[in-house]
N, C-alpha and C positions, 0 to 999 in steps of 0.2 A: 495707145498713147500713154505714156509716163510723164509724171510730173515731179518736180522738186522745187525747193524754196531756197533762195539765196539771201542771206543777211548781209548787208552792206553797211559800211560807215558813211555817213553823210558828208562828213568833212573831206575825207581823202579819197572816197570812192572804192576803196579796197574791199575785197570779200572777206568777211569775218568767218562764215561757214556756210556749207550747204546742208540743208536738212531734208529729210525724206518726209516729214510730216509737218503740217502747218502749226501744229501745237508747239513743236520744238522751236520753230522760227519765231513765233510770239513770244516764247519764253526768253530767247536770246535777245531780242528787241526790248524786252521789259528791263533787262539788266541796265541798259543805258537809252531809254526811249527817246531822249532829246537828240542823240547823234547816230541812231541806228534806223535802218529801214528794211523791209523784206519785199521780195517779189517772187512771183511764181514763174517758173520756166517748164516747158514742155518739150519732150523730144519724141519723135516717131521711131519705133523700131523698124529698122530695114529688113529686107528679106534675108533668110537664113538659108544657105545652100549647104546641104549635108552631103560630104563626099566620104565614100567608103573605100577601104583598101582590101585587097585580096591577099596581099603578101604576108608571109609569116613574119612576126615582129622580133624574132630571135635572129642573132648572129649566126652565120653558117657554121662557125665552129663549136657552137653550143648545142647543136642538135645531136642527140644520141651519144653523149659522152658517158664512157663507162664509169662505174662507181669505183672508189678507192679500194684498193686490194689489201693494203697493209696500214695499220694504224701507226701514227708517229709516236715515238717514245716521249711523251709529254713530261714525264716526271724527270727523265734524264736531261731534257733540254732545259727545264726550269733550273735544275741544279747547276748547270753550266753558266746560266745567266745571272743568277742571284749573286749579290755581293756578300762577302763574308760578314759575320756578326762582329760589331765593335766590341773589343775587350778592355778598353780603357775607361777611366773614370770620367764622368762628365764634368765640364768646367763649371765652376760656381763662382758667380761674381759677388 
């Protein structure tokens, strides 16, 4: 059984926060003790059913792909993509 604490505004009934520790709830109430209250709520953990799978998690096309046979010409591709250097003077205001 797990428990948590809810701090509520007495005037409006709105939840201010949910706390996992009673000390945190008491601290939140202490900020405005005239208008705040806290209460304990409990919940039961339901049964957990564990399901296992025997299938391979990879896509069919990814199984046994060959390694790359040639390297890409990285330097040549960069030079084609780069913009030329600016040769003009910068504008001064």
